[in-house]
C-alpha positions, 0 to 999 in steps of 0.5 A, spaced: 629 517 907 633 523 909 638 518 910 639 517 903 641 524 902 647 525 896 654 527 898 654 534 898 659 535 892 654 532 888 650 537 889 654 544 889 656 544 897 660 547 897 660 550 890 665 549 886 669 555 884 671 554 877 667 551 870 660 551 867 658 549 875 662 555 878 657 558 884 651 553 883 648 549 888 642 544 888 637 545 892 637 538 894 632 538 900 626 541 896 628 537 890 627 531 895 620 534 898 618 534 890 620 527 889 617 524 895 611 528 893 610 525 886 611 517 889 605 519 894 609 520 900 609 525 906 613 531 903 616 532 910 617 525 913 618 521 906 614 516 908 608 513 905 602 516 906 596 512 907 592 513 900 598 511 896 598 504 900 591 503 899 592 505 891 597 500 891 594 495 895 600 494 899 597 491 906 601 485 906 607 489 908 604 492 913 606 486 918 613 486 919 618 491 917 613 496 916 609 495 923 615 496 926 617 502 923 610 505 925 611 503 932 617 508 932 615 513 928 609 517 930 607 520 924 606 513 920 599 512 921 598 505 921 590 503 920 590 496 917 584 495 912 581 489 912 583 485 905 577 479 906 
């Protein structure tokens, strides 16, 4: 998710020198963390929390791409709950 960061110009990096937004910069990193928290994702990694996957019953997605992702990201706890 950090790769989806907006271009610096969109958040005032560097800050504008003139106009209503002069010297204003959006704290995008903090804003992204807060958004992820609301989504039920880990605040630091942007990876969906186990509870979110449970709540949304997304176990069918744990096979395939997410399973491969979990193998390369140690912070993602992949414990498949039985759906039967």
